[in-house]
Steps between C-alpha positions, in 0.01 A plus 500: 500500500827624643640157594477168320657162436681480167451131425777503238753611763367259762501211251856574384632527855312195632578261213846653436443577132626795291268787407463372143328191647228705675266570210147382576492218244847377599416502872186295432688259275777449758232419760337245266195718433337616179388858440123515553304753293591762243855640506522865606149499642525683832256264670662183363852626578387574857353152542821340374712718732277389788561136405875565512468670840300205638762255375779709655318495835455123471874468432576693821556853370432780747349762268573850626464853372809561285422825318346833590454854374652776710505860384406389150799265480489120470697348788597144584406390852759285678357156579631522857283804572199399716163513331274789581126457515346170398678174581652290221243294310450144625391197304146394590477203736265223394338254737535132414 
């Protein structure tokens, strides 16, 4: 992966909170969610991050690539830069 969405950055920018409020357990707590699973389990951490991402989308966040690797260096991607490749994820639509 050379481009990705850093949920901590997106969360902090969207909800206007300082970096020290973007730890996984704190983000979940602030969204009224409990941590599901075993702490520091890669699979459980991933599932909880996905729950945060879903909630952010529900709250109107436009998740975009915000970090990338270029020439071996970590770089921040400006949020005004158009997305390349796949379109932004959309919440599933359910029929009533």
